[in-house]
MARFIMAR-198914 format. One record per residue (C-alpha): y, z, x. Coordinates in steps of 0.1 Angstrom, whole numbers, plus 5000, padded with zeros to 4 digits. Layout:
BEGIN
YZX/...
//
This chain:
BEGIN
296314778503/300014758512/302015068520/299915388518/301415638494/301616008505/300616128470/297116168455/295716048423/293416358422/294316728422/298016648420/298917018418/297317118451/299417148482/299916818501/298316948533/295217058514/294916718497/295016548531/292416788545/290116718515/290416338520/292216288486/295016078500/294015728512/295015638548/296015998557/294116218583/295116568594/295216588632/295116918652/295816918689/294917218710/295217278747/294417588768/294517678805/294517978827/295917768856/299517718847/301617698878/305317658887/305317328905/305417058878/305117008841/301616928830/299516918798/297017198792/293517078798/290417178817/291416978848/294917128851/295717268886/298517498897/300417188910/300617058874/301516698868/300816448841/297316358831/296116028844/294515788820/291715528826/293215198837/290714998816/288115078789/284815178805/281515358797/281715738802/279215928822/278516278808/276716548827/276316928825/276117168854/273317358835/269817238830/269817428797/272017158780/269016938771/268716658747/268816908719/272616928725/274716638714/278416568722/280716368700/283416178717/286516068698/288915828714/290215468715/288615138726/290114858746/292014738715/293415088709/291215118678/289615448669/286215488686/283615758682/280215808698/277616088697/275416118728/272516358736/272816548768/270116558795/270916868815/272116798850/271116428847/273816178839/273916018805/276115718798/277915608766/277015278750/280715218740/283615158764/286515408761/290115358770/291215698758/289516028750/291216238724/288516498720/284916588728/282916848709/279416968705/277816878672/274717108670/275317418691/277317548721/277017418756/275617658783/277217478812/280417288820/280216938807/282316658822/283116308811/283816068841/284515708849/283415658885/284315988902/287316078880/287016338853/288916248821/287616528798/285616848802/284117108779/284017448796/280817658794/280317838760/283417668744/281917378725/284917148726/287617018749/291017198749/293516928758/297216908747/296916538747/296616268719/296815888719/297915728686/295515448676/296615088668/297515038632/298615398627/301615628630/301315998638/303816238622/304216558642/304716858619/304817148644/304317268679/303417628689/302817758724/301918108736/302018218773/301118528793/304618608803/306218928791/309718988778/310319228808/309618948832/312318728848/309918438846/309918188817/308017888805/309417538802/307917308775/308316938771/306716658751/306116348772/305416018754/304415688770/303815348753/300415228762/301514858760/305014858775/304715158798/308015298785/308315678790/310515908770/311016288767/311016378730/311716748733/312117018759/312717398757/312317718776/310618018761/309018358769/305718448753/306018228722/307517888712/307617758677/309017418668/308617338631/309316988620/308117028584/311416918569/311416598590/308116528607/308616328639/307015978639/305015858669/304215488668/300915328674/299615298710/301615608722/300115858747/301416208739/301316488763/302516838754/303316998788/304317338802/305317478836/306317828847/309717888863/308118088891/304918268901/301418178891/298818148877/299618208840/297618148808/299017938780/298017748749/299617478729/298917398692/300317078678/299616938643/300416648621/299216368600/297916028611/298915768585/297615408584/300415148587/301014898560/298414618560/
//
């Protein structure tokens, strides 16, 4: 197919973002990344996700692709509730699987996951907390009553480039406080292990980083973590929204 063009052949007068969302532009997918935590501390930068602790720190990824074991802490999350897992396989290709829950009994995926980008319920809202583990380590969690993971993490699949359009963060720190939040985007190449810091900034209450004029490219097989830490005191509540477009690389 060659180079994928960022124009549509249908509905040419619609806004570009709407065309992407409607699937009218080949090789383009809108990606929304959302993290939330009530346990932001002042020790170390860390991404917002359900496993964040006050000590912060980077999220640890699986060392190899493996089957995920899902379980709820509520017997009410029966086989009537299904969970969709979106991530990457051992070759870093996009991988999705939908699995029916079985309450407090473990259920195991058929596919082997190297990364988890998101989990969400497909037919209702979970009553209990649902975890996805490899051995004894939790790599994703859906909190009770939420229906999806809230992780400021994303891994770019092989054969694609992710273009970051914006980052927004809100935190429970008032303007009258001497405390502030520090934000950083941490990126790591899955294949080479190279780590770089793309952006960092301090803010109080709200951070807004628009990249619309020049979206920031993130190459294939890159682990992205959008992180925050408080300057002092804890715990704080914070969220991070990040959005962009995933574009298929030339064939």
